[in-house]
BALORO-903475 format. One line per field, with one value per residue: residue number from 1; residue in three letters; x, y, z of N, C-alpha, C, O in turn. Coordinates in Angstrom, 1 decimal, padded with zeros to 4 digits, always signed. Example, Ala and Ser with C-alpha at 12.3 -4.5 7.8 and 13.67 -1.06 7.14 Angstrom:
# residues 2
resi: [1;2]
resn: [ALA;SER]
n_east: [+013.2;+012.8]
n_north: [-005.7;-002.2]
n_up: [+007.8;+007.1]
ca_east: [+012.3;+013.7]
ca_north: [-004.5;-001.1]
ca_up: [+007.8;+007.1]
c_east: [+013.2;+012.9]
c_north: [-003.3;+000.0]
c_up: [+007.8;+007.9]
o_east: [+014.2;+013.4]
o_north: [-003.3;+001.1]
o_up: [+008.5;+008.0]
***
This chain:
# residues 182
resi: [1;2;3;4;5;6;7;8;9;10;11;12;13;14;15;16;17;18;19;20;21;22;23;24;25;26;27;28;29;30;31;32;33;34;35;36;37;38;39;40;41;42;43;44;45;46;47;48;49;50;51;52;53;54;55;56;57;58;59;60;61;62;63;64;65;66;67;68;69;70;71;72;73;74;75;76;77;78;79;80;81;82;83;84;85;86;87;88;89;90;91;92;93;94;95;96;97;98;99;100;101;102;103;104;105;106;107;108;109;110;111;112;113;114;115;116;117;118;119;120;121;122;123;124;125;126;127;128;129;130;131;132;133;134;135;136;137;138;139;140;141;142;143;144;145;146;147;148;149;150;151;152;153;154;155;156;157;158;159;160;161;162;163;164;165;166;167;168;169;170;171;172;173;174;175;176;177;178;179;180;181;182]
resn: [MET;ALA;CYS;CYS;ARG;LYS;LYS;ALA;ASP;GLY;GLU;ARG;LYS;SER;GLU;ILE;CYS;GLU;SER;GLU;PHE;SER;LYS;GLU;ASP;LEU;GLU;ARG;LYS;VAL;VAL;LEU;THR;ILE;GLY;ASP;LYS;ALA;PRO;GLU;PHE;SER;LEU;GLN;ASN;SER;ASP;GLY;VAL;SER;VAL;ASN;LEU;LYS;ASP;PHE;ILE;GLY;LYS;LYS;VAL;VAL;LEU;TYR;PHE;TYR;PRO;LYS;ASP;ASN;THR;PRO;GLY;CYS;THR;THR;GLU;ALA;CYS;GLU;PHE;SER;ALA;LEU;TYR;ASP;ASP;PHE;ILE;ALA;ASN;ASP;SER;VAL;ILE;ILE;GLY;ILE;SER;PRO;ASP;SER;VAL;LYS;SER;HIS;THR;ASN;PHE;ILE;ALA;LYS;GLN;ASN;LEU;LYS;HIS;ILE;LEU;LEU;SER;ASP;GLU;ASN;LYS;GLU;VAL;SER;LYS;ALA;TYR;GLY;VAL;TYR;GLN;VAL;ARG;LYS;ASN;TYR;GLY;LYS;GLU;TYR;LEU;GLY;ILE;VAL;ARG;THR;THR;PHE;VAL;ILE;ASP;GLU;LYS;GLY;LYS;ILE;ALA;LYS;VAL;TYR;LYS;SER;VAL;LYS;ALA;LYS;ASP;HIS;ALA;ALA;LYS;VAL;LEU;ALA;ASP;LEU;ALA;LYS]
n_east: [+000.9;+000.4;+001.9;+000.5;+001.0;+000.2;+002.7;+003.8;+005.1;+007.0;+005.0;+002.9;+000.8;+002.2;+001.5;+002.8;+004.1;+005.3;+006.8;+005.5;+006.8;+010.1;+012.0;+012.7;+011.4;+008.8;+009.2;+010.0;+009.2;+008.4;+011.1;+012.2;+012.9;+011.4;+014.6;+016.4;+018.3;+017.7;+017.8;+019.9;+019.0;+019.0;+017.6;+015.4;+013.4;+010.5;+011.4;+014.1;+015.9;+017.8;+017.8;+018.5;+018.6;+020.1;+020.3;+018.6;+019.2;+018.8;+016.2;+013.2;+011.8;+009.2;+008.4;+006.8;+005.4;+004.1;+001.3;+000.6;+000.6;-002.1;-004.5;-007.4;-006.9;-004.5;-004.3;-005.8;-004.4;-001.9;-003.6;-003.6;-001.7;-000.2;-002.4;-001.9;+000.3;+002.0;+001.5;+003.1;+005.6;+005.9;+006.2;+009.0;+009.8;+010.3;+008.1;+008.2;+007.3;+006.8;+007.1;+006.9;+006.2;+007.2;+009.3;+008.0;+005.6;+006.0;+005.0;+003.3;+001.1;+001.3;+001.0;-001.2;-002.2;-001.6;+000.1;+002.2;+004.5;+007.4;+007.7;+009.5;+010.7;+011.0;+011.4;+013.2;+012.6;+014.1;+014.6;+011.9;+012.4;+014.1;+013.3;+010.8;+009.2;+007.7;+006.1;+005.0;+001.3;-002.3;-005.7;-008.6;-008.8;-005.8;-002.4;+000.4;+003.2;+003.3;+003.8;+003.4;+000.9;+002.9;+004.3;+007.2;+008.7;+010.8;+013.8;+015.8;+018.5;+019.0;+017.5;+015.3;+011.8;+008.7;+007.4;+004.2;+002.8;+000.8;-001.0;-004.1;-005.5;-007.2;-006.9;-004.9;-002.9;-003.6;-003.5;-000.2;+000.9;-000.7;+000.4;+003.4;+003.2;+002.8]
n_north: [-001.4;+002.1;+005.4;+007.9;+011.6;+015.0;+017.6;+020.7;+022.6;+024.8;+026.1;+024.6;+022.1;+018.4;+014.6;+012.3;+010.2;+007.1;+003.7;+001.8;-000.4;-001.9;-003.0;-005.3;-006.3;-006.4;-007.9;-009.9;-013.6;-016.8;-019.6;-021.5;-024.6;-028.2;-030.8;-028.4;-026.9;-026.9;-024.1;-022.7;-022.6;-021.2;-021.2;-019.5;-021.5;-022.7;-022.8;-021.0;-022.0;-022.4;-023.5;-025.9;-026.2;-028.3;-029.9;-031.6;-033.6;-036.7;-036.8;-036.1;-033.2;-031.2;-027.6;-025.3;-022.6;-019.8;-016.7;-016.4;-016.6;-017.6;-017.0;-017.5;-019.1;-019.9;-021.3;-023.2;-024.3;-025.8;-026.5;-028.7;-029.8;-030.9;-032.7;-034.7;-035.3;-037.9;-039.8;-038.3;-038.9;-041.6;-041.5;-040.6;-038.2;-034.5;-031.5;-028.6;-025.2;-021.8;-018.8;-014.3;-014.2;-013.6;-015.5;-015.7;-015.9;-018.1;-020.1;-019.0;-019.8;-022.5;-023.4;-022.9;-024.0;-026.7;-027.9;-030.5;-030.4;-028.5;-025.2;-021.7;-018.6;-015.9;-013.5;-010.9;-011.9;-012.4;-016.0;-016.3;-014.4;-015.7;-018.0;-017.0;-016.2;-014.1;-011.6;-009.1;-008.6;-008.7;-007.2;-007.3;-005.1;-003.7;-003.1;-005.1;-006.1;-009.7;-012.7;-015.4;-018.5;-021.4;-024.5;-026.4;-029.8;-031.6;-033.4;-036.3;-036.0;-033.0;-031.3;-029.9;-031.7;-030.8;-028.6;-026.3;-024.0;-021.1;-022.3;-023.3;-023.5;-025.8;-029.1;-028.9;-030.1;-033.1;-033.2;-033.1;-035.5;-037.4;-037.2;-038.0;-040.7;-042.2]
n_up: [-000.4;-000.7;+000.7;+000.1;-000.3;-000.4;-001.6;-001.1;-004.3;-004.8;-007.2;-007.8;-007.0;-005.6;-005.8;-004.0;-004.1;-001.7;-000.5;+002.3;+002.9;+002.4;-000.7;-001.0;+001.7;-000.3;-002.3;-000.8;-000.8;-000.8;-002.0;-001.6;-001.9;-003.7;-002.1;-001.8;+000.0;+003.7;+005.7;+008.1;+011.5;+014.8;+017.7;+020.5;+022.7;+024.1;+026.6;+026.9;+025.7;+023.5;+020.0;+018.0;+013.9;+012.3;+014.8;+015.0;+013.0;+011.0;+011.8;+010.7;+010.3;+010.5;+009.8;+011.2;+010.1;+011.9;+012.2;+014.6;+018.7;+020.4;+018.2;+017.1;+014.4;+014.8;+017.3;+016.5;+014.4;+016.2;+018.3;+017.1;+015.9;+017.9;+018.9;+016.9;+018.0;+019.2;+016.9;+014.6;+015.8;+016.1;+012.8;+013.1;+013.1;+014.2;+014.8;+015.0;+015.3;+014.3;+015.3;+015.1;+017.9;+021.3;+023.6;+026.1;+026.0;+024.0;+026.4;+027.8;+025.8;+025.3;+027.7;+028.8;+026.2;+025.8;+024.5;+022.9;+021.7;+020.1;+020.5;+018.9;+019.2;+017.3;+017.4;+016.1;+013.5;+011.0;+010.7;+009.7;+007.4;+006.4;+005.4;+003.7;+004.3;+006.4;+005.4;+002.7;+003.3;+003.0;+004.8;+004.5;+002.6;+003.7;+004.1;+005.7;+006.6;+007.7;+008.7;+006.6;+006.9;+006.3;+005.9;+006.4;+005.0;+006.3;+005.5;+006.4;+005.9;+006.1;+004.1;+002.3;+001.6;+001.0;+000.7;+001.6;+000.8;+002.0;+004.3;+005.0;+008.5;+010.0;+009.8;+008.4;+009.7;+009.6;+007.1;+006.1;+008.0;+006.8;+004.5;+005.4;+005.7;+003.3]
ca_east: [+000.3;+001.3;+001.7;+000.7;+001.3;+000.2;+004.2;+004.0;+006.8;+006.7;+003.7;+001.9;+000.8;+002.5;+001.0;+004.5;+004.1;+006.0;+005.8;+005.9;+007.7;+011.1;+012.3;+013.3;+009.8;+007.8;+009.6;+010.7;+008.4;+008.5;+011.1;+013.0;+011.8;+011.9;+016.1;+017.2;+019.7;+016.8;+018.2;+019.6;+018.8;+019.3;+016.0;+015.1;+012.3;+009.1;+012.5;+015.0;+017.5;+018.9;+017.1;+019.2;+017.7;+020.8;+020.0;+017.9;+019.6;+018.6;+014.9;+012.0;+011.6;+007.6;+008.7;+005.7;+005.4;+002.6;+001.5;+000.3;-000.1;-003.5;-005.3;-008.3;-006.7;-002.9;-004.3;-006.5;-003.3;-001.3;-003.5;-004.2;+000.2;-000.2;-003.5;-001.8;+002.3;+002.7;+001.3;+004.7;+006.8;+005.9;+007.1;+009.6;+009.1;+009.6;+007.1;+008.2;+006.4;+008.0;+006.2;+007.6;+006.0;+008.3;+009.3;+006.6;+004.4;+004.7;+005.1;+001.7;+000.7;+001.9;+000.2;-002.8;-003.3;-001.3;+000.6;+003.4;+004.8;+008.7;+007.7;+010.7;+010.5;+011.4;+011.3;+013.6;+012.1;+015.3;+014.0;+011.4;+012.9;+015.1;+011.9;+010.5;+007.8;+007.9;+006.0;+003.5;+000.5;-003.3;-006.2;-009.1;-007.9;-005.0;-001.1;+001.4;+004.3;+003.6;+003.6;+001.8;+001.5;+003.9;+005.2;+008.6;+008.7;+012.8;+014.4;+016.2;+019.9;+018.8;+017.1;+013.4;+010.7;+008.4;+006.6;+003.0;+002.4;-000.5;-002.1;-005.4;-004.8;-007.6;-007.1;-003.3;-001.5;-003.5;-002.5;+001.3;+000.8;-000.8;+001.8;+004.6;+003.2;+003.2]
ca_north: [+000.0;+003.0;+006.2;+009.4;+012.9;+016.3;+017.5;+021.9;+022.0;+025.9;+027.3;+023.8;+021.0;+017.6;+013.8;+011.7;+008.6;+006.5;+002.8;+001.6;-001.1;-002.1;-003.7;-007.0;-006.8;-006.2;-009.0;-011.8;-014.6;-018.8;-020.2;-022.7;-025.9;-030.1;-030.4;-027.5;-027.4;-026.1;-022.5;-023.5;-021.5;-020.8;-019.5;-020.1;-022.5;-022.2;-022.1;-020.4;-022.9;-022.7;-024.9;-025.5;-027.5;-029.2;-030.7;-032.8;-034.6;-037.7;-037.1;-035.5;-031.7;-030.9;-026.9;-024.8;-021.0;-019.6;-016.2;-015.1;-017.2;-017.2;-016.5;-018.5;-020.2;-020.3;-022.1;-024.6;-025.8;-026.0;-028.1;-029.9;-030.6;-031.4;-033.9;-035.8;-035.4;-039.9;-040.5;-037.7;-039.8;-042.8;-041.3;-040.3;-036.7;-033.9;-031.1;-027.2;-024.9;-020.7;-017.2;-013.7;-014.1;-014.2;-016.5;-015.9;-016.0;-019.2;-020.9;-019.8;-020.5;-024.2;-024.4;-023.0;-025.7;-028.3;-028.4;-031.6;-030.1;-027.5;-023.7;-021.4;-017.5;-015.8;-012.4;-010.1;-012.3;-013.0;-017.1;-016.3;-014.1;-016.2;-019.6;-016.0;-016.1;-012.8;-010.8;-007.8;-009.0;-008.0;-007.8;-005.4;-003.7;-002.6;-003.9;-005.3;-007.3;-010.6;-014.0;-016.6;-019.6;-022.1;-026.0;-027.4;-030.9;-031.3;-034.8;-036.3;-034.9;-031.2;-030.7;-029.5;-032.5;-030.3;-027.3;-025.9;-022.7;-020.3;-023.6;-023.2;-024.5;-026.6;-030.4;-029.4;-031.1;-034.4;-033.8;-033.3;-036.7;-038.3;-037.1;-038.5;-041.4;-042.7]
ca_up: [-000.2;-000.8;+001.7;-000.5;+000.7;-000.9;-001.2;-002.3;-005.5;-005.8;-007.5;-008.0;-005.8;-006.7;-005.2;-003.4;-003.2;-001.3;-000.4;+003.2;+002.6;+001.8;-001.9;-000.4;+002.2;-000.7;-002.9;-000.1;-001.0;-000.3;-002.8;-001.2;-003.1;-002.9;-002.7;-001.2;+001.8;+004.3;+006.0;+009.6;+012.4;+016.5;+018.2;+021.7;+023.2;+025.6;+028.3;+026.3;+025.7;+021.7;+019.2;+016.6;+013.5;+013.1;+016.2;+014.6;+011.7;+011.1;+011.8;+009.7;+010.7;+010.0;+010.5;+010.5;+010.4;+011.9;+012.5;+016.6;+019.8;+021.6;+017.8;+016.1;+013.2;+015.1;+017.9;+015.5;+014.0;+016.8;+018.9;+015.8;+015.6;+019.2;+019.1;+016.2;+018.2;+019.2;+015.6;+013.7;+016.6;+015.1;+011.7;+012.9;+013.1;+014.7;+015.0;+015.7;+014.8;+015.3;+015.3;+016.1;+018.9;+023.2;+024.4;+026.9;+024.7;+024.0;+027.6;+028.3;+025.2;+025.8;+029.5;+027.9;+025.2;+026.8;+023.4;+023.3;+020.4;+020.4;+019.5;+018.6;+019.3;+016.0;+017.9;+015.0;+011.8;+010.6;+010.2;+008.7;+006.4;+005.2;+004.9;+002.7;+005.4;+006.0;+003.7;+002.9;+003.4;+003.1;+005.2;+004.7;+002.7;+004.5;+004.3;+006.6;+006.9;+009.1;+008.5;+005.2;+006.9;+005.6;+006.2;+005.9;+005.9;+006.0;+005.5;+007.5;+005.7;+006.3;+002.7;+002.2;+001.0;+001.5;+001.1;+001.4;+001.0;+002.3;+004.7;+005.7;+009.4;+010.0;+008.9;+008.1;+011.1;+009.2;+005.7;+006.6;+008.5;+005.8;+003.6;+005.7;+006.0;+002.5]
c_east: [+000.8;+000.6;+001.6;+000.9;+000.8;+002.0;+004.3;+004.9;+006.5;+005.1;+002.8;+002.1;+001.5;+002.0;+002.6;+003.8;+005.1;+005.6;+006.5;+007.1;+009.1;+011.4;+011.9;+012.3;+008.8;+007.9;+010.2;+009.2;+008.8;+009.7;+012.0;+011.3;+012.1;+013.6;+017.1;+017.1;+018.4;+017.8;+018.5;+019.4;+019.2;+018.3;+016.2;+013.4;+011.5;+010.3;+013.2;+016.1;+017.5;+018.3;+018.0;+018.7;+019.1;+020.8;+019.3;+017.8;+019.3;+017.1;+014.4;+011.9;+010.4;+007.9;+007.8;+005.5;+004.1;+002.7;+001.2;+000.2;-001.5;-004.7;-006.3;-007.8;-004.9;-002.9;-005.1;-005.5;-002.6;-001.9;-004.0;-002.6;+000.1;-001.3;-002.4;+001.1;+002.5;+002.5;+002.9;+005.6;+006.7;+007.0;+008.3;+010.2;+009.0;+008.7;+007.5;+007.6;+006.9;+007.1;+007.4;+007.0;+007.1;+008.4;+008.1;+006.0;+003.8;+004.5;+003.8;+000.8;+000.5;+001.1;-001.2;-003.4;-003.1;-000.7;+002.4;+004.5;+006.8;+007.9;+008.5;+009.8;+011.4;+011.2;+011.5;+013.7;+012.9;+015.5;+013.3;+012.1;+013.6;+014.3;+011.3;+009.4;+006.7;+007.8;+005.3;+002.0;-001.2;-004.6;-007.7;-009.2;-005.9;-003.3;-000.6;+001.7;+003.9;+004.0;+002.6;+002.2;+001.9;+004.6;+006.3;+008.0;+010.6;+013.2;+015.6;+018.3;+019.9;+017.7;+015.6;+013.1;+009.5;+007.1;+005.2;+002.9;+001.1;-001.6;-003.5;-005.0;-005.7;-007.3;-005.5;-002.5;-001.9;-003.4;-001.4;+001.1;+001.1;+000.0;+002.9;+004.7;+002.7;+004.7]
c_north: [+000.7;+004.2;+007.3;+010.7;+014.1;+016.6;+019.2;+021.9;+023.0;+026.2;+026.4;+022.9;+019.6;+016.1;+013.1;+010.9;+007.5;+004.9;+002.6;+000.2;-000.9;-003.1;-004.7;-006.9;-006.9;-007.7;-010.7;-012.5;-016.2;-019.0;-021.1;-023.6;-027.2;-030.0;-029.5;-027.8;-026.6;-025.2;-023.3;-022.3;-022.2;-019.8;-020.5;-020.4;-021.1;-021.7;-021.4;-020.9;-022.7;-024.2;-024.6;-026.8;-028.9;-030.3;-032.0;-033.5;-035.9;-037.9;-036.3;-034.6;-031.3;-029.1;-025.6;-023.4;-020.1;-017.7;-015.0;-016.1;-016.9;-016.6;-017.8;-019.7;-021.3;-021.2;-023.7;-025.6;-026.1;-026.8;-029.8;-030.8;-031.0;-032.6;-035.3;-035.9;-037.6;-040.5;-039.2;-038.4;-040.6;-042.6;-040.9;-038.8;-036.1;-032.4;-029.8;-026.0;-022.8;-019.8;-016.1;-013.9;-014.5;-015.2;-017.2;-016.2;-017.7;-019.8;-020.5;-020.2;-022.4;-024.8;-024.0;-024.2;-026.7;-029.3;-028.7;-030.8;-028.5;-025.8;-022.8;-020.0;-017.0;-014.4;-011.2;-011.3;-012.7;-014.6;-016.8;-015.5;-015.2;-017.4;-018.5;-016.2;-014.8;-011.6;-009.9;-008.6;-008.3;-008.4;-006.4;-004.4;-003.1;-004.1;-003.8;-005.7;-008.3;-011.8;-014.7;-017.5;-020.6;-023.6;-025.9;-029.0;-030.7;-032.8;-034.8;-036.0;-033.3;-030.8;-030.6;-030.6;-031.8;-029.5;-027.7;-024.6;-022.3;-021.1;-023.1;-024.2;-025.7;-027.8;-030.2;-030.3;-033.0;-034.6;-033.7;-034.6;-037.7;-038.4;-037.7;-040.1;-042.4;-042.7]
c_up: [-000.2;+000.0;+000.5;+000.2;-000.6;-000.6;-001.9;-002.7;-005.9;-005.7;-007.2;-006.7;-006.4;-005.5;-004.9;-003.3;-003.1;-000.2;+001.5;+003.9;+001.6;+000.6;-001.5;+000.6;+000.7;-002.6;-002.5;-000.2;-000.7;-002.0;-003.0;-001.9;-002.5;-003.5;-002.3;+000.0;+002.9;+005.7;+007.7;+009.9;+013.3;+016.7;+019.7;+021.7;+024.0;+026.9;+028.2;+026.3;+023.4;+021.3;+018.2;+015.3;+013.2;+014.3;+015.9;+013.1;+012.6;+012.0;+010.6;+010.6;+010.6;+011.1;+010.2;+011.0;+011.1;+012.5;+013.9;+017.3;+020.2;+020.7;+017.5;+015.3;+014.4;+016.0;+017.9;+014.9;+015.0;+017.7;+017.8;+015.7;+016.4;+019.6;+018.3;+016.4;+018.3;+017.0;+014.4;+014.4;+016.0;+013.5;+011.8;+012.5;+013.9;+014.6;+015.7;+014.7;+016.2;+014.9;+016.0;+017.4;+020.3;+022.8;+025.8;+026.7;+024.4;+025.3;+028.1;+027.3;+025.0;+026.5;+029.2;+027.3;+025.7;+025.2;+023.8;+022.8;+020.8;+019.5;+019.7;+018.2;+018.0;+016.2;+016.4;+013.6;+010.9;+010.2;+009.4;+007.7;+005.3;+004.9;+003.8;+003.1;+005.2;+004.8;+004.1;+003.0;+003.6;+003.3;+005.1;+004.2;+003.5;+004.6;+005.0;+006.2;+007.9;+008.3;+007.4;+006.4;+006.2;+006.2;+005.8;+005.9;+005.5;+006.5;+006.4;+007.2;+005.6;+004.9;+002.6;+000.9;+000.6;+001.0;+001.1;+002.2;+001.7;+002.6;+005.1;+007.1;+010.1;+009.0;+008.4;+008.2;+010.4;+008.1;+006.0;+007.5;+007.8;+004.5;+004.3;+005.9;+004.8;+001.8]
o_east: [+001.9;-000.6;+002.6;+001.1;+001.2;+002.6;+004.6;+005.9;+005.9;+004.3;+001.9;+002.9;+001.5;+001.9;+003.5;+002.9;+005.7;+004.6;+007.6;+007.8;+009.2;+011.0;+010.7;+012.2;+008.0;+007.1;+010.5;+008.2;+009.9;+009.2;+012.5;+010.1;+012.6;+014.0;+018.3;+016.3;+018.3;+018.4;+017.8;+019.5;+019.7;+018.1;+016.7;+012.5;+011.6;+010.3;+013.5;+017.1;+016.9;+018.3;+018.3;+018.5;+019.1;+021.3;+019.5;+016.9;+019.5;+016.9;+015.1;+011.9;+010.8;+007.7;+007.9;+005.5;+003.1;+003.8;+001.4;-000.4;-001.8;-005.7;-006.0;-008.1;-004.6;-001.9;-005.1;-005.5;-002.5;-001.3;-004.3;-002.4;+000.6;-001.0;-002.2;+002.2;+003.0;+003.1;+003.5;+006.7;+007.3;+008.0;+008.9;+011.0;+008.1;+008.9;+007.2;+007.7;+007.1;+006.3;+008.3;+007.8;+007.8;+007.8;+007.6;+005.7;+002.7;+003.3;+003.1;-000.2;-000.5;+000.6;-002.2;-004.3;-003.9;-000.8;+003.2;+005.3;+006.8;+007.6;+008.7;+008.8;+012.5;+010.8;+010.6;+014.7;+012.5;+016.4;+013.6;+012.6;+013.6;+014.7;+011.2;+008.4;+005.7;+008.6;+004.9;+002.1;-001.3;-005.1;-007.8;-009.6;-005.2;-003.1;-000.5;+001.2;+004.1;+004.5;+001.4;+003.3;+001.1;+005.6;+006.5;+007.1;+011.3;+012.9;+016.1;+019.1;+020.7;+017.3;+014.9;+013.6;+009.2;+005.9;+004.8;+002.9;+000.4;-002.6;-003.4;-004.4;-005.1;-007.4;-004.9;-001.7;-001.0;-003.2;-001.2;+002.3;+002.1;+000.2;+003.8;+005.8;+002.1;+005.0]
o_north: [+000.6;+004.3;+007.6;+010.6;+013.8;+016.0;+019.3;+021.3;+023.1;+026.4;+026.7;+022.9;+019.4;+016.5;+013.4;+010.7;+007.1;+004.8;+003.0;+000.1;-000.3;-004.2;-005.1;-008.1;-007.8;-008.2;-011.8;-012.0;-016.3;-018.6;-021.5;-023.5;-027.5;-029.5;-029.8;-028.4;-025.5;-025.8;-024.2;-021.3;-023.4;-018.6;-021.6;-019.9;-020.0;-020.8;-020.7;-020.4;-023.2;-025.3;-023.5;-027.9;-030.0;-031.4;-033.1;-033.7;-036.3;-038.9;-035.9;-035.0;-030.1;-029.0;-024.9;-023.2;-020.0;-017.2;-013.8;-017.0;-015.7;-016.1;-019.0;-020.9;-022.4;-022.0;-024.7;-026.8;-027.3;-027.8;-031.0;-032.0;-032.1;-033.3;-036.4;-036.3;-038.3;-041.2;-039.7;-038.6;-040.5;-043.2;-040.7;-038.6;-036.2;-032.3;-029.7;-026.0;-022.5;-020.2;-016.4;-013.4;-015.5;-015.9;-018.2;-017.2;-018.3;-020.1;-021.3;-020.9;-023.1;-026.0;-024.7;-025.0;-027.6;-030.5;-028.1;-030.5;-027.8;-025.6;-022.7;-019.9;-017.5;-013.9;-010.8;-011.4;-013.2;-014.8;-017.0;-016.3;-015.4;-017.9;-019.1;-016.3;-014.6;-011.0;-009.6;-009.6;-007.3;-009.4;-005.2;-003.3;-002.1;-005.3;-002.7;-006.1;-008.0;-011.6;-014.6;-017.5;-020.8;-023.6;-025.3;-029.4;-030.0;-033.3;-033.9;-035.8;-032.6;-029.7;-031.6;-030.6;-032.3;-029.9;-028.8;-024.2;-023.2;-021.1;-022.0;-025.3;-026.5;-027.6;-031.2;-031.0;-033.9;-035.8;-034.8;-034.5;-038.4;-039.4;-037.9;-040.8;-043.4;-043.5]
o_up: [+000.3;+000.2;+000.0;+001.4;-001.8;+000.3;-003.1;-002.1;-007.0;-004.8;-006.5;-005.8;-007.6;-004.3;-005.6;-002.5;-004.0;+000.5;+001.8;+004.8;+000.6;+000.9;-001.7;+000.8;+000.7;-003.4;-003.1;+000.2;-000.2;-003.1;-004.0;-002.1;-001.4;-004.5;-002.5;+000.7;+002.5;+006.6;+008.2;+009.2;+013.2;+016.4;+019.9;+021.0;+024.3;+027.7;+029.2;+026.7;+022.5;+021.8;+017.6;+015.6;+013.7;+014.4;+016.4;+012.3;+013.8;+012.7;+009.7;+011.8;+010.3;+012.3;+009.2;+012.2;+010.4;+012.9;+014.2;+016.6;+020.3;+021.2;+017.7;+015.4;+014.5;+016.0;+018.6;+014.8;+014.8;+018.1;+017.8;+015.6;+016.1;+020.6;+018.9;+015.8;+017.4;+016.3;+013.4;+013.8;+015.0;+013.2;+010.7;+011.6;+014.6;+013.4;+016.8;+013.5;+017.4;+014.1;+016.7;+018.2;+020.3;+021.9;+026.2;+027.3;+024.5;+025.3;+028.7;+027.6;+024.6;+026.3;+029.3;+027.6;+025.9;+024.8;+024.4;+023.7;+021.7;+018.3;+020.9;+017.5;+017.8;+015.2;+015.8;+012.9;+009.9;+009.4;+008.2;+006.9;+004.1;+003.9;+002.7;+002.3;+004.6;+004.0;+005.2;+002.3;+004.3;+002.7;+005.5;+004.5;+003.4;+004.9;+005.4;+005.2;+009.1;+007.2;+007.4;+006.9;+005.3;+007.0;+004.7;+006.7;+004.8;+007.6;+007.0;+008.1;+005.1;+005.1;+002.9;-000.2;-000.4;+001.1;+000.7;+003.4;+002.0;+002.0;+005.6;+007.0;+010.8;+007.7;+008.0;+007.5;+010.5;+007.8;+006.6;+007.5;+007.8;+003.8;+003.4;+006.1;+005.2;+000.8]
***
């Protein structure tokens, strides 16, 4: 969304339009595809402990990005992943959710919803940017920067095995699990 203002230019007025987003923000999108090396990360979990992607070499990682703790869609998605936790473990898979929320927010979200899986805090959004999910979004005509709900399945060698873009929260976890079981 361009932010336009009138500017006096001598006798005549001209309209100057500037984007409130950087060129990088405007161009960011999910470009990771099957076979790409997953970007490495080190983020804090709900206990304040650093968790690294490389810690899970040898296991499949279901890495889902979501916008915000304790919102309806994000709660649905997190609870469905948690409800299927044992089935993911049986498929030698680890579930990790990442959002820009704080460690404290994740701690409260996990306690309130009795979540079983790992949530990581990406407050500076660097990991979300590396995966291409922090993008310009539009809601009710307003543009803003936010997380596009996206899930990556990362194989045992740290490579992208599957990408689910712009997913709907409801029943997403079951779809990911069914694909892993194939």
